[in-house]
C-alpha positions as CSV (number, residue, x, y, z in Angstrom):
1,M,272.0,68.6,113.7
2,L,270.8,71.2,115.5
3,T,268.7,74.4,114.5
4,C,268.1,77.1,116.0
5,N,265.6,80.1,115.3
6,Y,266.0,83.7,117.0
7,Q,264.6,86.5,116.1
8,F,266.0,90.2,116.6
9,K,263.9,93.6,116.2
10,L,266.2,95.7,112.8
11,K,266.7,99.5,113.6
12,P,267.6,100.6,110.1
13,A,268.1,104.1,108.5
14,R,266.0,105.8,106.3
15,Q,268.2,104.8,103.7
16,Q,268.4,101.1,105.0
17,V,264.7,101.5,105.1
18,K,264.6,102.3,101.5
19,E,267.0,99.1,100.6
20,I,264.9,97.3,102.1
21,E,261.4,98.2,100.4
22,N,263.2,97.8,97.3
23,Y,263.6,94.4,97.6
24,L,260.8,94.0,98.8
25,T,259.1,95.0,95.5
26,A,261.9,93.1,93.7
27,C,260.4,89.9,95.0
28,R,256.6,91.0,94.8
29,K,257.8,91.4,90.8
30,V,259.7,88.3,90.5
31,W,256.7,86.3,92.3
32,N,254.4,87.6,90.6
33,Y,255.7,87.4,86.9
34,A,256.9,83.5,87.8
35,L,253.2,82.9,89.3
36,A,251.7,84.6,85.8
37,E,253.8,82.5,83.6
38,R,253.1,79.4,85.4
39,K,249.4,80.1,85.2
40,D,249.2,81.1,81.5
41,W,250.9,78.2,80.6
42,S,248.8,75.7,82.4
43,N,245.4,77.3,80.9
44,S,246.5,77.0,77.7
45,R,246.9,73.4,77.9
46,K,243.1,73.3,79.2
47,S,241.7,75.0,76.2
48,D,239.4,73.5,73.4
49,T,241.6,72.4,70.4
50,N,238.5,73.0,67.9
51,K,237.7,76.3,68.9
52,C,238.5,79.7,70.8
53,S,237.3,81.2,73.7
54,L,235.5,84.9,73.2
55,E,236.8,86.4,75.9
56,K,240.3,85.4,75.9
57,E,243.1,82.5,74.2
58,Y,246.6,81.7,75.7
59,I,248.7,81.2,72.6
60,I,251.8,79.6,73.8
61,P,253.3,77.2,71.4
62,A,252.2,73.0,71.8
63,D,255.9,72.2,72.0
64,A,257.1,75.3,75.0
65,P,257.9,73.2,78.3
66,Y,256.7,73.9,81.5
67,P,258.3,77.0,83.3
68,S,259.6,75.0,86.3
69,Y,262.3,76.0,88.8
70,K,265.0,75.9,86.6
71,L,264.0,77.4,83.2
72,Q,262.6,80.5,85.7
73,T,266.1,80.6,87.3
74,A,267.8,80.8,83.9
75,S,265.2,83.3,83.1
76,L,266.1,85.4,85.6
77,T,269.7,85.9,85.0
78,E,268.8,87.0,81.7
79,A,266.4,89.5,83.4
80,R,268.9,91.2,85.7
81,K,270.6,91.7,82.7
82,V,267.9,93.6,81.6
83,C,265.5,95.3,84.0
84,T,267.2,97.9,86.6
85,D,265.1,97.1,88.8
86,L,266.3,93.5,89.3
87,K,270.2,94.5,88.6
88,D,271.0,95.8,92.2
89,I,268.9,93.1,94.1
90,N,271.5,90.1,95.3
91,A,270.7,87.0,93.0
92,Q,270.4,84.6,95.6
93,V,267.1,86.3,96.9
94,L,265.5,86.6,93.9
95,Q,266.2,82.4,93.3
96,Q,264.9,82.4,96.9
97,V,261.6,83.4,95.9
98,L,261.1,81.5,93.1
99,R,262.3,78.5,94.7
100,Q,259.3,79.0,97.0
101,L,256.7,79.8,94.4
102,D,257.9,76.1,93.0
103,R,257.4,74.4,96.7
104,A,254.2,76.3,96.6
105,F,253.2,74.5,93.6
106,A,254.1,71.7,95.1
107,Q,252.2,72.1,97.8
108,M,249.0,72.5,95.6
109,K,248.9,69.3,94.0
110,S,249.8,67.3,96.7
111,L,246.7,68.9,98.9
112,N,244.6,69.6,95.7
113,Q,243.9,73.0,96.6
114,G,243.9,76.2,94.1
115,F,246.3,78.2,92.7
116,P,249.5,80.3,94.8
117,R,247.9,84.0,95.0
118,F,249.5,87.0,93.6
119,K,251.2,89.4,96.1
120,N,250.4,93.2,96.8
121,K,252.9,95.7,98.7
122,Y,250.9,94.3,101.3
123,R,251.4,90.9,101.3
124,M,254.9,90.3,100.4
125,R,256.9,91.0,103.3
126,S,259.9,88.9,104.2
127,F,262.8,87.8,102.0
128,V,265.4,85.5,102.5
129,F,269.6,85.9,102.7
130,P,270.4,81.8,101.8
131,Q,273.7,81.7,102.9
132,F,276.9,84.0,104.2
133,K,280.4,83.8,103.7
134,T,281.5,84.6,107.1
135,N,279.9,85.5,110.5
136,P,277.6,88.8,109.5
137,I,277.2,89.6,113.2
138,A,280.0,92.2,114.5
139,N,278.4,93.2,117.9
140,N,274.9,95.0,117.9
141,Y,274.9,94.9,113.8
142,I,274.6,92.4,111.3
143,K,276.2,93.5,107.5
144,L,273.4,92.4,104.6
145,P,274.2,92.4,101.0
146,S,273.8,95.7,99.6
147,I,272.1,97.3,102.6
148,G,275.1,97.6,104.9
149,L,275.5,97.6,108.6
150,V,271.8,97.5,110.1
151,K,271.8,97.8,113.9
152,M,269.7,95.3,115.8
153,K,268.4,94.9,119.3
154,L,269.9,92.0,120.8
155,S,267.3,90.9,123.1
156,R,269.0,87.5,123.8
157,P,273.0,86.3,123.4
158,I,274.1,84.3,120.4
159,P,274.4,81.0,121.5
160,E,278.3,79.7,121.2
161,G,279.2,76.8,118.5
162,F,276.4,77.6,116.5
163,V,277.0,78.7,112.1
164,L,274.2,81.2,110.9
165,K,273.1,79.2,108.1
166,Q,270.3,82.2,106.4
167,A,268.4,85.8,107.4
168,R,265.0,86.4,106.9
169,V,264.4,89.9,107.0
170,I,260.9,90.9,107.9
171,R,258.3,93.6,107.7
172,K,255.8,93.9,110.5
173,A,253.6,96.4,111.5
174,S,255.7,98.0,114.5
175,G,259.1,97.7,112.3
176,Y,261.8,95.7,110.9
177,F,263.0,91.8,112.2
178,I,265.1,89.7,111.1
179,N,264.9,85.6,111.4
180,L,268.3,83.7,112.0
181,C,268.8,80.2,111.6
182,F,271.4,79.0,113.6
183,Q,273.0,75.2,113.2
184,A,275.3,73.2,115.1
185,P,276.4,69.3,114.6
186,V,274.9,68.0,117.5
187,N,272.1,65.6,118.1
188,V,269.9,66.6,121.5
189,P,267.7,63.0,122.4
190,N,264.4,63.8,123.4
191,P,263.5,63.5,127.4
192,F,262.1,60.5,128.6
193,P,259.2,59.8,130.5
194,H,260.6,60.6,134.3
195,G,259.3,63.1,137.3
196,N,256.1,63.9,138.5
197,P,253.3,63.7,135.8
198,L,250.9,66.8,134.9
199,G,247.9,66.5,133.5
200,I,246.1,69.4,131.4
201,D,242.9,70.1,130.1
202,I,242.0,73.2,127.8
203,G,238.5,74.7,127.4
204,L,236.6,77.8,127.2
205,D,235.5,78.4,130.7
206,Y,238.7,78.0,132.2
207,F,241.7,77.9,129.4
208,A,243.6,74.8,131.5
209,A,243.1,73.0,134.3
210,T,245.8,71.1,135.7
211,S,245.9,67.5,137.6
212,N,247.3,69.7,140.1
213,N,243.7,71.7,141.1
214,E,244.6,74.9,139.6
215,L,242.6,76.4,137.3
216,I,243.9,79.2,134.9
217,K,241.4,81.8,133.5
218,R,241.2,82.3,129.9
219,P,242.2,85.8,128.6
220,R,240.8,87.1,125.8
221,F,242.9,88.7,123.7
222,F,240.8,89.7,121.1
223,N,237.4,90.6,122.7
224,K,239.5,93.4,124.8
225,L,240.3,95.0,121.5
226,H,237.2,94.0,119.3
227,R,235.2,97.3,119.8
228,K,238.4,99.4,118.5
229,L,239.0,97.2,115.8
230,R,235.5,97.0,114.5
231,L,235.4,101.3,114.6
232,L,238.7,101.4,112.6
233,Q,237.8,98.3,110.1
234,R,234.6,100.6,109.4
235,R,236.0,103.5,109.0
236,L,238.5,101.6,106.4
237,K,235.4,100.4,103.9
238,N,234.3,104.0,103.3
239,K,238.1,104.8,102.1
240,Q,239.4,105.2,98.8
241,K,241.3,102.5,97.4
242,G,245.0,103.7,96.5
243,S,245.0,106.7,98.9
244,N,246.9,107.6,101.6
245,N,244.6,107.7,104.5
246,R,243.7,104.2,103.6
247,H,247.1,103.2,103.7
248,R,247.4,105.2,107.1
249,L,244.3,103.4,108.3
250,N,245.8,100.0,107.3
251,K,248.6,100.3,108.9
252,K,247.5,101.1,112.4
253,I,244.7,98.1,112.1
254,A,248.0,96.1,111.5
255,R,249.2,97.2,114.3
256,L,246.5,96.6,116.6
257,H,246.4,92.8,115.2
258,Q,250.0,92.9,116.2
259,T,249.4,93.8,119.3
260,I,246.3,90.9,120.1
261,S,249.0,88.4,118.6
262,D,251.8,89.5,120.9
263,T,250.0,89.3,123.3
264,R,248.6,85.7,123.2
265,K,252.1,84.3,122.0
266,D,254.1,86.4,125.7
267,F,250.9,84.2,127.5
268,H,251.5,80.8,126.0
269,Y,255.2,81.4,126.8
270,K,255.1,82.7,130.1
271,L,252.2,80.1,130.8
272,A,254.1,76.9,129.1
273,H,257.3,78.0,131.4
274,R,255.0,77.9,134.9
275,L,253.9,74.6,134.0
276,C,257.1,73.0,133.8
277,D,257.9,73.8,137.2
278,G,258.5,70.8,139.0
279,N,257.1,68.6,136.5
280,G,258.6,65.7,134.5
281,M,255.8,64.7,132.4
282,I,252.8,66.4,130.8
283,F,250.1,65.0,128.9
284,V,247.3,67.1,126.7
285,E,244.4,65.9,124.7
286,D,244.9,65.1,121.2
287,I,242.5,67.5,119.5
288,D,242.1,68.1,116.3
289,F,241.3,71.9,116.5
290,K,240.1,72.4,112.8
291,A,236.9,71.2,113.4
292,W,237.3,73.5,116.8
293,G,237.7,76.4,114.3
294,R,234.5,75.2,112.7
295,N,232.2,74.6,115.9
296,M,229.5,76.9,117.2
297,F,232.4,78.8,119.7
298,C,234.7,79.4,116.6
299,K,235.6,82.8,117.6
300,H,236.3,82.3,121.3
301,N,238.7,78.6,120.4
302,L,240.3,81.2,117.8
303,D,241.2,83.8,120.4
304,A,243.4,81.3,122.8
305,S,244.4,79.9,120.2
306,F,244.8,76.2,121.9
307,G,247.1,75.0,118.9
308,Q,249.7,77.6,119.1
309,F,249.7,76.8,122.8
310,F,250.4,73.0,122.0
311,E,252.8,73.8,119.9
312,I,254.8,76.2,122.1
313,L,254.3,73.6,125.3
314,S,255.8,70.9,123.0
315,H,258.9,73.2,122.6
316,V,259.2,74.8,125.7
317,C,259.2,70.8,127.1
318,W,261.7,69.8,124.8
319,K,263.8,72.7,125.9
320,R,263.8,72.0,129.6
321,D,264.1,68.3,129.6
322,V,260.2,67.7,130.5
323,Y,258.9,64.4,128.8
324,F,255.6,66.0,126.7
325,T,253.1,63.5,124.9
326,K,249.7,63.2,123.9
327,V,246.6,61.1,124.7
328,D,243.5,60.3,123.8
329,K,240.5,63.0,123.8
330,N,237.5,60.5,123.9
331,Y,235.2,60.6,127.1
332,T,237.8,62.5,129.7
333,S,235.1,64.2,131.0
334,Q,233.1,61.2,131.1
335,T,235.2,59.1,133.3
336,C,235.7,58.9,137.4
337,P,239.3,59.8,137.6
338,S,238.8,57.8,141.1
339,C,237.1,54.9,140.2
340,G,237.3,54.7,136.1
341,V,233.4,54.3,135.7
342,H,232.2,55.7,132.6
343,T,229.7,58.2,134.1
344,G,227.3,59.4,131.1
345,K,227.8,62.6,128.7
346,K,227.5,65.6,130.3
347,E,225.9,69.0,129.3
348,L,228.4,72.1,129.1
349,S,226.5,73.8,131.9
350,E,227.0,70.9,134.5
351,R,230.3,72.1,135.6
352,V,230.7,69.8,138.5
353,H,231.5,66.1,137.8
354,T,229.8,63.7,140.6
355,C,230.2,60.1,140.1
356,P,227.3,57.7,140.9
357,E,229.6,54.7,141.9
358,C,231.8,55.5,144.3
359,G,230.4,59.7,145.4
360,F,234.1,61.4,144.2
361,T,232.9,65.3,143.2
362,C,234.9,67.5,141.9
363,N,235.1,70.2,139.4
364,R,234.7,69.1,135.9
365,D,237.7,70.2,134.2
366,F,239.9,68.6,137.1
367,A,238.3,65.7,136.9
368,A,239.0,65.4,133.3
369,S,242.8,66.2,133.9
370,L,243.2,63.3,136.1
371,V,242.0,61.4,133.4
372,I,244.7,62.7,131.1
373,R,247.3,62.4,133.4
374,N,246.1,58.7,134.4
375,R,246.1,57.8,130.7
376,G,249.6,59.5,130.1
377,I,251.2,57.6,132.6
378,V,250.2,54.4,131.5
379,A,250.9,55.5,127.8
380,V,254.5,55.6,129.3
381,G,254.1,51.8,130.8
382,Q,254.0,53.1,134.6
383,P,251.6,52.1,137.1
384,V,248.3,54.1,138.4
385,N,246.9,54.1,141.4
386,E,243.3,54.9,141.2
387,N,241.9,56.2,144.3
388,A,238.5,54.4,145.2
389,C,237.3,56.2,148.7
390,G,237.5,59.5,146.7
391,D,240.0,61.5,149.6
392,G,241.7,63.9,147.0
393,R,244.9,61.6,147.0
394,Y,246.3,60.6,143.4
395,G,249.7,59.3,142.4
396,V,251.9,56.9,141.0
């Protein structure tokens, strides 16, 4: 089963915007009520049996069952008969909110984390239509239940042979978007090792260095708009909570954040496609980016978003039939790519690799990318011809 997710921008009318906001408000109320119900039941089981708290006490019968997804769904059916805010909302959309909350509690227990958070009007940003009886897309419009025909910008053609399974309406700072999930009963095999190998070393001096001796500069997405963002957030501090001025300033800050995010993702996709041109295998380091986000260069690492780049690169490689894999990251900058000798630890200020055995000299990041490429070729079971004379020619 092949699944594809496409995102399109919606162009709703004023009345449709109100309907979408009503959906988001109803989903937020259901989420908060169901979350409070689960938290109260859990807290009532933690109370002491010999005394009551001086602040508050959760009085829930001892034989009351745990408010699971099944029980809360049944309660939702009764609530829609009484509550006018929920009566006009699609029932399956509200059920998906309860299902998402159930998954959040399952993840909380598996990862040993805290309770899910309550959502205000800024945190509830999307809702899902889980199924459609017929194809709702016609020309540049999509028919959504109780919202009607909504115009959307078809930035790419709808894939043929795929069936629409669900649609998620998303509110962003720049407008409303819709994520369409398509499925087709086909199996696409993963790419196999073939063609020209390419090793990629990432860093902060250069965003990426390839084994083709290409050094890609690191664009500073966040630093370019950091000053403007800091001034807006400083003004936000003095705004009264709940006021219209604070709301407008929040929207301006959100648009700035989305500009940074969209620019970064656009750069990652374009670079990933360029790296796939003319190459059949791409090898990168297997790095723990959570640890990178906590070191002394965390701000620059998070700005570059190497983890997102690797995910995008792996997806683009799969689409373009390029083999992608990760190799061991240890000692890539301390190994000579020419003779394989361990040259010792280098300081961050040392940007030139010089081998004391064979005398091979090159850029430090370029040498690391050659080591990554050689390790990747060995990992896929192909021989590597190491060049001991250091004349710059490498190959399989």
